[in-house]
GUPA-840657 format. One line per field, with one value per residue: x, y, z of N, C-alpha, C in turn. Coordinates in pm, whole numbers, plus 50000, padded with zeros to 5 digits. Atoms other than C-alpha are relative to their C-alpha. Layout:
nx	[X  ...]
ny	[Y  ...]
nz	[Z  ...]
cax	[X  ...]
cay	[Y  ...]
caz	[Z  ...]
cx	[X  ...]
cy	[Y  ...]
cz	[Z  ...]
END
This chain:
nx	[50016  49928  50070  50021  49921  50024  50093  50086  50102  49944  50093  49934  49874  49898  50023  49860  50026  50052  50113  50109  50102  50079  50036  50080  50055  50136  50079  49936  49892  50002  50128  50062  50161  49985  49919  50106  50085  49906  49918  50124  50062  49895  50077  49955  50086  50140  50031  50114  50051  50125  49912  49867  49902  50075  50084  49965  49940  50104  50073  49910  49985  50196  50033  49958  50055  49954  50104  49940  50100  49911  50032  49920  50039  49967  50037  50050  49914  50023  49937  50119  50084  49991  50127  50095  49966  50072  49923  50046  49910  49990  49922  49815  50103  50091  50137  50127  50087  50106  50084  49877  50065  50088  50131  50081  50073  49899  50066  49971  50063  50060  49939  49971  50140  50008  49946  50010  50031  49968  50121  49987  49968  49913  49925  49845  49949  50071  49943  49851  49990  50066  49882  49902  50004  50025  49903  49930  50011  49942  49873  49980  50005  49887  49862  50021  49978  49800  49915  50035  49939  49883  49904  49862  49932  49910  50040  49966  50012  50150  49981  50069  49972  50024  50157  50021  49967  50058  50107  49973  49961  50119  50041  49964  50021  50154  49968  50086  50116  50001  49929  49926  49884  49898  50048  49951  50019  49935  49975  49965  49963  49924  49880  49880  50004  49934  49945  49937  49971  49997  49930  50084  50123  49986  49968  50135  50062  49948  50011  50130  49995  49907  50110  50110  49937  49927  50107  50044  49927  49988  50126  49991  49906  50073  50108  49946  50049  49863  49923  50103  50044  49894  50029  49977  49995  50029  50032  50026  49848  49882  49963  49876  49873  49981  50103  50018  49949  50066  49953  50092  49943  50119  50049  49942  50082  49986  49967  49957  50123  49981  50134  49955  50069  49951  49925  49920  49825  49978  49874  49917  50046  49990  49990  49874  49997  49944  49868  49960  50093  49972  50057  49906  50038  50057  50144  50026  50066  49992  49886  50079  49945  50098  49962  50046  49980  49964  50082  50138  50056  50026  49868  50049  50129  50023  49977  50122  50090  49980  50014  50168  50037  49999  49909  50011  49951  50132  50083  49901  50006  50111  49984  49876  50032  49902  49891  49911  49916  49939  49957  49863  49987  50077  49929  50066  50037  49860  49915  50019  50035  49932  50069  50133  50119  50100  50089  50083  50070  50122  50143  50148  50026  49957  50122  49970  49900  49841  49976  49844  49888  49864  49892  50027  49924  50010  49998  49966  49958  49968  50090  50135  49969  50096  49940  50100  49902  50057  49994]
ny	[49989  49899  50004  49845  50008  49943  49913  50031  49935  49883  49861  49910  50068  49956  50078  50088  50068  49946  49914  50088  50020  49864  49946  50088  50039  50027  50091  50115  50021  50123  50100  50053  49916  49855  49972  50014  49829  49866  50011  49977  49895  49902  49895  50034  49886  49993  49899  50060  50150  50114  49991  50032  49922  50049  49978  49840  50024  49997  49875  49890  49970  50004  49854  49911  50028  50153  50121  50090  50098  50063  50128  50050  50137  50051  49934  49852  49923  49889  49934  49969  49935  49884  49947  49996  50112  50108  50121  50130  50094  50119  50095  50067  50105  49947  49900  50090  49930  49973  50125  50059  50135  49969  49988  49960  49900  49912  49933  49859  49917  49998  49933  49807  49929  49993  49875  49930  49847  49927  49899  49895  50095  50083  49945  50014  50160  50084  49939  50061  50131  50031  49956  50074  50112  49976  49953  50131  50072  49937  50057  50170  50044  49977  50058  50109  49984  49991  50154  50114  49992  49931  50095  49973  50048  50072  50128  49973  50104  50012  50021  49881  49897  50016  50009  49901  49941  50018  49919  49835  50016  50001  49854  49925  50022  49941  49865  49950  49999  49938  49870  49907  49965  49983  50073  50080  50160  50036  50131  50040  50134  50011  50084  49922  49955  50105  50009  50131  50062  49855  50050  50095  49919  49865  50015  50027  49917  49964  50082  49962  49856  50029  50123  49921  49872  50040  50020  49870  49912  50062  50001  49855  50011  50071  49927  49918  49916  50008  49852  49930  50050  49967  50066  49957  50095  49953  50073  49895  50007  50124  50116  49981  50102  50110  50112  50043  50142  50081  49988  49925  49870  49929  49831  49920  49856  49928  50160  49991  49994  50003  49925  50028  49989  49973  49867  49981  49994  50103  50051  49935  50008  49854  49962  50022  50116  50012  50055  50066  50105  50037  49966  49857  49915  49895  50032  50123  49917  50082  50113  50081  49949  49941  49952  49921  49952  49841  49913  50052  50038  49866  49973  50075  49956  49891  50027  50093  49904  49927  50070  50028  49894  49932  49898  49857  50051  50016  50086  50086  49999  50082  50164  50028  49857  49964  50031  49865  50035  50129  49937  50015  50146  50079  50063  49949  50101  50007  50075  50129  50079  49969  49905  49960  50080  49931  50048  49927  49979  50029  49911  50083  50012  50124  50081  50012  50097  49955  50084  50052  49920  50025  50043  50088  49995  50109  49950  50116  49998  50133  50097  50002  49925  49914  49882  49885  49912  49873  49995]
nz	[49846  49925  49881  49916  49927  49892  50010  49894  49967  49937  49980  50015  50048  49893  49866  50018  49929  49898  50025  50092  49959  49971  50170  50069  49912  50046  50088  49934  50126  50008  49961  50137  50034  49991  50107  50137  50002  50073  50122  50089  50004  49999  49926  49855  49879  50011  50055  50114  49933  50060  50155  50035  50106  50120  50037  49988  50111  50115  49983  50055  50130  49998  50017  50116  50133  50018  49993  49888  49946  49868  49992  49916  50023  49879  49887  50003  49994  49994  50102  50142  49948  50048  50013  50091  50065  49931  50003  50034  49969  50109  49929  50095  50037  50098  49926  50042  50066  49851  49985  50070  50061  50124  49990  49843  50079  50009  49916  50031  50004  49882  49909  50062  49975  49865  49920  50140  49959  49839  49975  49929  49887  50010  49931  50033  49990  50081  50121  50022  50009  50154  50094  50012  50066  50139  50078  49980  50083  50129  50025  50036  50138  50109  50004  50053  50140  50027  49957  50068  50151  50013  49956  50035  50126  49926  49926  49863  49894  49903  49864  49955  50044  50104  50051  50017  50085  50126  50045  50027  50167  50046  50021  50110  50139  50059  49994  50103  49953  49836  50052  49886  50023  49906  49913  49906  49976  49853  49974  49830  49976  49888  49968  49996  49830  49970  49912  50005  50136  50089  50119  50126  50003  50121  50157  50047  50058  50126  50144  50042  50035  50127  50107  50017  50092  50135  50060  49987  50100  50148  50048  50005  50156  50117  49957  50065  49883  49904  49965  49903  49862  49936  49814  49894  49846  49855  49892  49882  49975  50063  49890  49911  50050  49944  49980  49897  49961  50099  50113  50089  50005  49955  50085  50025  50053  50133  50092  50089  50060  50106  50108  50127  50099  50086  50002  49901  50020  49922  49996  49922  49829  49984  49866  49921  49920  49842  50018  49888  49935  49869  49887  50014  50093  49985  50019  49892  49846  49885  50029  50091  50142  50091  50079  50011  50122  50045  50099  49965  50111  50058  50089  50114  50068  50067  50122  50051  50024  50105  50133  50011  50076  49908  49992  49940  49874  49908  50062  49954  49862  49983  50012  49951  49916  49928  50111  50001  49894  50047  50135  50068  50050  50112  50138  50097  50119  50127  49936  49983  50147  50095  50068  49917  50019  49999  50066  50059  49901  50102  49940  49991  49872  49974  49935  49845  49993  49987  50094  50004  49898  50067  49941  49915  49880  49891  49883  49941  49824  49924  50035  50116  50114  50061  50136  50075  50135  50081  50144]
cax	[83116  83198  83241  83182  83433  83325  83019  82736  82472  82617  82462  82743  83109  83418  83311  83587  83640  83600  83254  83091  82839  82749  82701  82456  82249  81930  81928  82059  82361  82352  81985  81855  81489  81601  81913  81683  81463  81768  81921  81578  81471  81807  81669  81852  81659  81328  81272  81061  80895  80687  80904  81162  81452  81303  80993  81077  81281  80977  80767  81023  81022  80617  80629  80850  80653  80802  80574  80696  80624  80773  80743  80827  80868  80967  80786  80670  80981  80975  81225  80936  80742  80616  80350  80203  80381  80200  80382  80283  80356  80435  80509  80856  80556  80378  80028  79711  79408  79108  78906  79162  78889  78748  78416  78348  78103  78268  78219  78434  78190  77973  78259  78334  77951  77924  78220  78159  77975  78000  77698  77650  77676  78010  78290  78676  78769  78501  78605  78964  78884  78666  78961  79198  79021  78928  79270  79421  79193  79296  79637  79599  79429  79700  80006  79849  79841  80195  80345  80151  80297  80593  80901  81292  81530  81763  81729  81713  81798  81510  81617  81460  81663  81666  81263  81245  81477  81321  80999  81160  81295  80965  80823  81067  81031  80660  80785  80565  80262  80342  80410  80669  80996  81122  81071  81185  81229  81299  81429  81547  81757  81814  82085  82337  82307  82583  82647  82758  82982  83034  83275  83023  82710  82823  82978  82628  82483  82708  82696  82306  82356  82632  82391  82117  82287  82470  82133  81980  82258  82264  81884  81908  82145  81928  81647  81881  81794  82154  82257  81932  81970  82154  82181  82282  82391  82278  82302  82186  82535  82870  82998  83234  83601  83678  83512  83318  83337  83089  83303  83080  83080  82880  82666  82891  82874  83074  83103  83176  82887  82842  82666  82669  82518  82571  82662  82825  83221  83309  83632  83719  83696  83545  83579  83850  83916  84053  84443  84440  84241  84377  84252  84489  84333  84153  83813  83799  83570  83587  83763  83455  83629  83330  83420  83346  83231  83382  83109  82740  82486  82392  82726  82587  82256  82318  82494  82196  81948  82097  82123  81744  81693  81700  81924  81773  81944  81625  81474  81815  81771  81420  81527  81831  81765  82095  82318  82436  82609  82848  82909  83280  83195  82912  82971  82822  82660  82973  83152  82975  82833  82959  82654  82331  82017  81761  81480  81164  80901  80551  80254  79986  79790  79920  79681  79672  79971  80352  80514  80832  81183  81514  81730  81736  81861  81983  81949  82157  82126  82276  81985  81808  81924  81722  81720  81498  81558  81454  81377]
cay	[55374  55631  55526  55773  55744  55774  55916  55934  56094  56432  56751  56982  56981  56977  56693  56524  56261  56499  56694  56398  56311  56659  56755  56468  56476  56516  56189  55833  55743  55366  55243  55094  55286  55629  55618  55464  55788  56014  55875  55870  56204  56397  56631  56601  56906  56830  57136  56927  56683  56384  56442  56241  56374  56204  56299  56686  56645  56545  56799  57073  56917  56867  57243  57329  57158  56777  56480  56281  55963  55747  55387  55173  54781  54706  54864  55192  55403  55725  55867  55875  56064  56383  56660  56659  56349  56046  55701  55385  55049  54767  54404  54226  53938  54120  54315  54075  54174  54333  54020  53749  53441  53435  53294  53480  53770  54106  54327  54642  54821  54772  54903  55236  55298  55249  55485  55713  56060  56313  56491  56747  56495  56348  56414  56460  56098  55956  56148  56085  55728  55723  55900  55695  55371  55508  55602  55255  55067  55295  55207  54799  54793  54979  54834  54491  54550  54688  54398  54170  54285  54406  54141  54226  54106  53961  53678  53807  53610  53473  53602  53909  54177  54026  54003  54360  54505  54305  54469  54828  54711  54611  54950  55126  54929  55062  55405  55493  55404  55508  55841  56076  56202  56226  55915  55751  55368  55239  54862  54711  54402  54287  54073  54335  54352  54104  54083  53718  53557  53876  53713  53443  53656  53972  53778  53633  53915  54074  53809  53880  54241  54166  53932  54180  54487  54329  54214  54542  54741  54496  54537  54931  54896  54705  54936  55217  55433  55371  55726  55825  55619  55695  55419  55517  55257  55394  55264  55414  55325  55104  54836  54876  54776  54571  54225  54113  53770  53634  53676  53956  54336  54574  54933  55139  55530  55670  55387  55381  55397  55368  55590  55448  55515  55578  55934  55889  55990  55655  55481  55696  55724  56084  56224  56142  55786  55731  55674  55558  55265  55257  55349  55687  55772  56108  55948  55652  55740  55411  55064  54916  55102  55330  55564  55939  56045  56335  56406  56386  56259  56603  56626  56308  56420  56744  56673  56407  56659  56898  56636  56564  56889  57067  57401  57677  57722  57786  57509  57292  57413  57279  56930  56950  57184  57126  57136  57509  57366  57185  57426  57330  56967  56924  56729  56913  56753  56834  56660  56340  56325  56377  56582  56746  56510  56663  56435  56527  56668  56497  56720  56435  56391  56128  55855  55782  55580  55636  55571  55478  55589  55646  55616  55396  55448  55199  55260  55000  54952  54730  54543  54626  54779  55035  55204  55507  55700  55936  55953]
caz	[87707  87953  88318  88579  88863  89246  89200  89467  89656  89793  89981  89919  89765  89995  90228  90383  90642  90925  90817  90608  90864  90979  90601  90552  90861  90655  90488  90577  90378  90398  90423  90083  90085  90167  89915  89638  89705  89660  89378  89196  89303  89306  89528  89864  90036  89899  89691  89429  89685  89530  89182  89040  88842  88521  88572  88637  88327  88099  88257  88149  87791  87776  87832  87559  87313  87317  87282  87579  87759  88091  88076  88374  88287  88646  88939  89043  89032  89162  88921  88638  88908  88731  88745  88419  88284  88298  88357  88182  88341  88125  88253  88092  88070  87810  87859  87841  87721  87978  87890  87788  87771  87430  87521  87858  87798  87696  87985  87876  87788  88047  88257  88051  88092  88449  88504  88212  88256  88579  88737  88963  89242  89138  89366  89308  89393  89191  88857  88912  88948  88621  88423  88538  88445  88114  88031  88181  87955  87651  87718  87747  87419  87230  87411  87368  86989  86998  87164  86965  86635  86761  86766  86784  86510  86844  87053  87431  87714  87918  88218  88419  88298  87949  87921  88026  87789  87507  87582  87599  87231  87142  87213  87015  86710  86705  86748  86436  86608  86976  86881  87123  87057  87418  87632  87949  88023  88372  88409  88734  88829  89146  89343  89395  89808  89849  90188  90147  89868  89691  89429  89258  89329  89128  88867  88805  88790  88577  88318  88323  88270  87995  87794  87817  87715  87465  87307  87373  87199  86887  86855  86887  86589  86383  86466  86327  86681  86841  86815  87008  87279  87592  87925  88239  88542  88893  89206  89563  89650  89602  89843  90145  90015  90268  90302  90553  90766  90527  90226  90113  90120  90323  90208  90096  89936  89633  89332  88993  88729  88348  88018  87687  87360  87035  87064  87366  87402  87504  87580  87877  88275  88363  88716  88974  89034  89421  89428  89775  89928  90247  90600  90551  90236  90221  90115  90363  90642  90826  90879  90621  90341  90253  90001  89998  89659  89450  89224  89303  89050  88971  88772  88537  88495  88412  88063  87990  88041  87822  87544  87614  87502  87857  87801  87972  88306  88489  88331  88429  88793  88811  88729  88914  89234  89411  89080  89145  89453  89217  88931  88859  88871  88634  88317  88014  87706  87489  87768  87754  87370  87050  86901  87022  86985  86803  86682  86483  86718  86562  86560  86553  86840  87070  87212  87583  87603  87694  87361  87202  87337  87175  87449  87746  88111  88342  88692  88892  89281  89529  89516  89166  88853  88677  88307  88108  87780  87507  87149]
cx	[50069  49994  50062  50081  49947  49907  49878  49894  50090  49903  50087  50165  50096  49966  50102  49969  49960  49839  49893  49880  49913  49903  49862  49899  49860  49968  50083  50075  50007  49905  49963  49890  50048  50141  49974  49939  50133  50024  49878  49938  50129  49954  50011  49908  49887  49905  49894  49928  49898  50051  50102  50060  49954  49855  49993  50058  49859  49898  50020  49968  49862  49993  50043  49932  50015  49873  50080  49928  50108  49953  50068  49977  50069  49964  49957  50101  49966  50073  49914  49900  49988  49888  49904  50024  49957  50099  49904  50069  49980  50084  50099  49866  49913  49847  49897  49864  49869  49937  50057  49916  49939  49856  49916  49931  50086  49948  50071  49951  49888  50069  50057  49863  49976  50098  50039  49954  50011  49847  50020  50011  50155  50125  50147  50043  49945  50021  50127  50019  49961  50122  50088  49976  49990  50144  50101  49920  49998  50117  50044  49958  50095  50106  49960  50014  50107  50072  49945  50074  50125  50105  50201  50050  50114  49935  50024  49992  49891  50031  49937  50011  49970  49873  49976  50085  49965  49862  50001  50021  49866  49915  50082  49986  49876  50005  49895  49889  49977  50069  50057  50102  50106  49926  50138  49959  50048  49950  50051  50066  50062  50107  50149  50059  50108  50107  50085  50062  49992  50048  49900  49865  49989  50043  49863  49925  50061  50023  49819  50004  50066  49918  49880  50010  50043  49876  49956  50059  49989  49866  49977  50045  49951  49882  50028  49959  50132  50032  49904  49973  50151  49945  50091  49980  50004  49988  49987  50103  50088  49985  50101  50114  50065  49906  49951  50013  49937  50044  49922  50044  49878  49953  50148  49988  50041  50027  50024  49886  50046  49904  50044  49882  50054  50072  50082  50168  50039  50167  50088  49953  49943  50004  50135  49981  50119  50173  50036  49924  50015  49925  50017  49903  49884  49861  49946  49929  49993  50086  49935  50079  49933  50068  49939  49981  50036  49917  49858  49914  49927  50105  49961  49909  50016  50045  49875  49882  50001  49980  49871  49940  49947  50106  49990  50085  49882  49951  50103  49967  49869  50009  50109  50032  50122  50153  50105  50124  50177  50057  50142  50002  49881  50049  49885  49969  50130  50094  50000  49937  50068  49910  49879  49888  49880  49882  49879  49934  49858  49874  49883  49992  50047  49880  50056  50067  50158  50058  50132  50110  50127  50130  49961  50088  49992  50056  50053  50036  50057  49904  49882  50123  49900  50045  49881  50068  49916  49998  50057]
cy	[50093  49939  50088  49943  50080  50128  49935  50126  50120  50159  50082  49991  50024  49892  49925  49878  50026  50062  49869  49969  50099  50071  49928  49951  49986  49855  49872  49902  49832  49908  50032  50095  50119  50022  49974  50121  50088  49976  50036  50128  50130  50128  50009  50063  50034  50120  49980  49907  49913  50024  49943  50060  49993  50083  50164  50059  50020  50043  50105  49942  49977  50143  50078  49931  49841  49935  49883  49892  49919  49871  49923  49826  49932  50097  50120  50085  50149  50095  50047  50105  50133  50084  49981  49857  49891  49859  49888  49869  49906  49884  49946  49847  50005  50049  49858  50086  50027  49842  49896  49876  50051  49981  50021  50154  50142  50101  50153  50105  50067  50057  50165  50048  50030  50132  50113  50150  50045  50078  50119  49968  49943  50096  49958  49857  49929  50047  49971  49860  49954  50032  49900  49845  50001  49983  49831  49889  50025  49953  49840  49978  50045  49920  49857  49944  50006  49903  49893  49980  50050  49893  50052  49903  49888  49907  50032  49900  49983  50033  50171  50127  50002  50029  50179  50099  49942  50066  50153  49999  49985  50139  50093  49969  50048  50124  50096  50036  50058  50115  50117  50000  50017  49892  49921  49861  49969  49844  49954  49852  49998  49892  50049  50035  49879  50007  49860  49946  50074  49914  49923  50085  50112  49951  49942  50092  50124  49959  50006  50112  50030  49966  50127  50101  49976  49961  50091  50087  49940  50039  50181  50049  49979  50099  50152  50146  49988  50123  50063  49943  50029  49893  50040  49924  50107  49898  50112  49998  49875  49937  50066  49957  49909  49907  49990  49854  49916  49990  50102  50176  50071  50144  50082  50149  49997  49847  50062  49916  49999  50080  49913  50038  50048  50132  50041  50001  49911  49995  50078  50031  50160  49993  49943  49839  50007  49944  49958  49946  49986  50068  50155  50059  50104  49976  49886  50026  49891  49875  49912  50053  50088  50130  50169  50053  50140  50077  49955  49982  50155  50032  49904  50038  50128  50010  49916  50094  50086  49932  49990  50112  50130  50091  50075  49980  49994  49861  49850  50004  49928  49854  49949  50109  50022  50020  50141  49995  49964  50058  49955  49855  49901  49984  50058  49910  49979  49930  49819  49957  50054  50123  49995  49896  50114  49909  50070  50017  50006  50096  49921  49950  49874  49926  49972  49883  50074  49944  49946  50029  49972  50038  49959  50070  49890  50061  49851  49997  49878  49901  49976  50073  50033  50058  50105  50052  50102  49970  50098]
cz	[50072  50142  50059  50138  50124  49997  50109  50042  50112  50067  49948  49947  50128  50110  50011  50147  50137  50007  49909  50079  50044  49856  49937  50117  49945  49941  50104  49919  49961  50004  49837  49979  49976  49865  49858  49981  49946  49882  49886  50002  49992  50024  50153  50076  49958  49939  49906  50055  49917  49861  50000  49910  49850  49975  49984  49846  49878  50008  49907  49812  49948  49968  49867  49845  49943  50008  50108  50050  50090  50022  50102  49959  50109  50120  50004  50043  50033  49929  49898  50084  49951  50054  49922  49877  50011  49975  49962  50073  49924  50086  49873  49995  49852  50023  49928  50001  50121  50022  49901  49982  49880  50031  50108  49915  50030  50081  50005  49985  50088  50128  49976  50021  50144  50069  49870  50034  50148  49975  50088  50120  50009  50077  49906  49971  49863  49814  49969  49991  49872  49895  50008  49923  49856  49952  50026  49920  49858  50012  50002  49900  49896  50041  49975  49872  49974  50020  49938  49876  50006  50071  49959  49933  50141  50080  50136  50044  50088  50140  50056  49950  49800  49919  50014  49894  49867  49974  49979  49840  49905  49957  49890  49882  49947  50020  49934  50064  50154  49966  50117  49936  50152  50109  50131  50049  50149  49990  50124  50012  50138  50058  50028  50169  50044  50096  50049  49845  49874  49847  49895  50004  49900  49869  49917  49943  49855  49869  49937  49945  49865  49880  49956  49909  49888  49854  49949  49836  49845  49920  49948  49881  49916  49978  49925  50086  50093  50054  50079  50130  50099  50165  50103  50102  50116  50073  50133  50040  49999  50130  50087  49913  50068  50028  50131  50045  49914  49838  49911  50026  50028  49926  50022  49967  49878  49940  49873  49882  49822  49903  49881  49925  49888  49977  50114  49987  50090  49996  50095  50141  50001  50168  50063  50099  50112  49982  50138  50082  50138  50110  49981  49881  50021  49974  50056  50084  50074  49950  49866  49886  49946  49929  50002  49850  49943  49929  50036  49844  49943  49858  49872  49947  49927  49842  49928  49995  49885  49851  49984  49908  50130  50015  50062  50141  50133  50001  50084  50198  50090  50013  50069  50123  50061  49879  50037  50147  49917  49867  49937  49974  49919  49911  49921  49886  49890  50076  49961  49844  49912  49908  50090  49908  49955  49884  49975  50145  49947  50066  49986  50139  50052  50098  50154  50026  49993  49880  49974  50069  49881  50084  50142  50111  50096  50133  50096  50135  50059  50008  49870  49925  49902  49862  49962  49882  49941  49866  49945]
END
């Protein structure tokens, strides 16, 4: 595991106590919804509006001939939004058959036929609806069969995060059926917006995270794919250093995160850990103890994108549009990983469903935590 010190949303380098507000007028630094979008898009100036960072990465990899998939096991995260890469949504409670009642009339074929052919009078919206409906029915059938026949070797905790990571593990176990060689998974856990009772609430959340990830790591090792996995902990912002009157902590800015995986150069802290936490510290902007980040999220994702296979500078600029402002602060794949991943590129046709993954990214937010990955 690598700990990333003092990472956060940054518009440009050389941010100080005197200019931080002026340099970030285009965003709202301490608003959950805005900062969740910022860390998922990693595109502060909206040069790739409507697309998330992982969505752009998967689009590039698809153009390079990789078979890609993006799967959310919680919610509809913007980070997976792309131009050509389809996102599949899977519940951590499993997949229910389209017609779950055995004695009920099977209406699937009727639904398919009603939404089948197009004609000269078909409109764009109608054709789009039909295409997505057929795609959803196909995905549902495949995923139902895959999850029904796939059971992990580990006993995952019956918690929100535990169930999500169990679902990811079930999908990776069936990677030979759900064919792809580059995959992104998203999972999420809430409960980190601790304006009250920070000590007890944070402790409970971290116990849940630790147990769920511990079982997930053991399962990936059991499947023999831990070296193809990367998990990344992400948050929209950290917490302020000074406690509030409710024994909690209010919204902060720069924070510390983690990256782990079988090929990760673990056992170290990358970045610049602050050495002055007083109000006189050069990175403390106010009495609440909010910390100016030293490095942006572009720094972390740069090396991970390279490890995924996005190595061309122009392609990296598409995935991380603001990265060239931080050239000296970017982590390379060689800094983060022991070796370059090179999983096989299947040449069989892919069915209409996002497939298995060989690494997973966690995104942790003050109110939630998320994940995604690659094969």
